[in-house]
C-alpha positions in Angstrom: 48.3 24.5 44.8 47.6 27.8 42.9 44.5 26.7 41.0 41.7 28.4 42.7 38.7 27.4 40.3 38.4 24.4 38.0 37.4 25.0 34.4 33.6 24.7 35.1 34.0 27.4 37.5 33.7 25.3 40.8 36.1 26.4 43.6 39.0 23.9 44.2 38.7 22.4 47.3 41.8 20.2 48.4 41.2 17.6 51.4 44.3 16.1 52.8 45.1 13.7 55.8 47.5 15.1 58.5 51.2 15.2 58.0 51.8 12.1 60.2 49.2 10.0 58.7 50.7 6.8 56.7 48.4 7.1 53.7 49.4 11.2 53.4 53.2 9.9 53.6 52.5 7.4 51.0 50.8 9.9 48.8 53.4 12.6 49.0 56.2 10.3 48.4 54.6 8.0 45.5 52.5 10.4 43.8 54.2 13.7 44.3 57.8 12.6 44.8 58.4 14.9 47.9 58.2 14.2 51.7 55.2 15.4 53.7 57.1 18.1 55.5 58.0 19.5 51.9 54.6 19.6 50.9 53.6 21.6 54.0 56.5 23.9 53.7 55.4 24.7 49.9 51.9 25.2 51.3 52.9 27.3 53.9 54.9 29.6 51.6 52.0 30.0 49.0 49.6 30.7 51.9 51.7 33.3 53.7 52.6 35.0 50.3 48.8 35.2 49.3 49.4 33.3 46.4 47.6 30.0 47.4 45.3 28.4 49.7 45.7 25.9 52.5 43.8 22.4 52.1 41.3 21.3 54.6 42.6 18.8 57.0 40.4 15.8 57.6 41.5 13.1 60.4 40.2 9.9 58.8 39.7 8.4 55.4 36.1 8.1 56.2 35.9 11.6 56.7 37.8 12.3 53.6 35.5 10.3 51.5 32.4 12.1 53.0 33.9 15.5 52.4 35.0 14.9 48.9 31.6 13.3 48.0 29.6 16.4 49.4 31.8 19.3 48.4 31.4 20.2 44.7 34.9 20.7 43.2 36.8 18.8 45.9 39.8 16.7 45.5 41.9 14.2 47.7 43.1 10.8 48.0 41.9 7.3 49.5 43.1 4.2 49.7 41.6 1.7 47.1 39.5 0.0 49.6 37.7 3.4 50.6 36.8 4.1 47.0 32.9 3.7 46.1 30.3 5.1 44.1 30.0 8.3 46.0 33.1 9.8 44.5 34.8 9.8 41.0 38.4 8.6 40.7 40.4 11.1 38.6 43.6 9.0 38.5 44.9 5.6 39.8 47.8 3.2 39.0 45.7 0.1 37.8 
């Protein structure tokens, strides 16, 4: 949340689904071990203190995939069925 650029100099662009989206809840609980409201609270605190940047909210997994694929330095999450060759998987529980 505090990382502003990747090692290669590209800006970090974080994309997330809305707090009430089932995949967002699953991602927050299973991968981050927190509840979505805790994640939102942490982001808000960092943004308001000037030490972090807010994520970009997308409304569907199709939009998430398109934004990740077309934004250099982007990161986000998708269900396995949405992954295709337009994006690179950083981590998965295979």
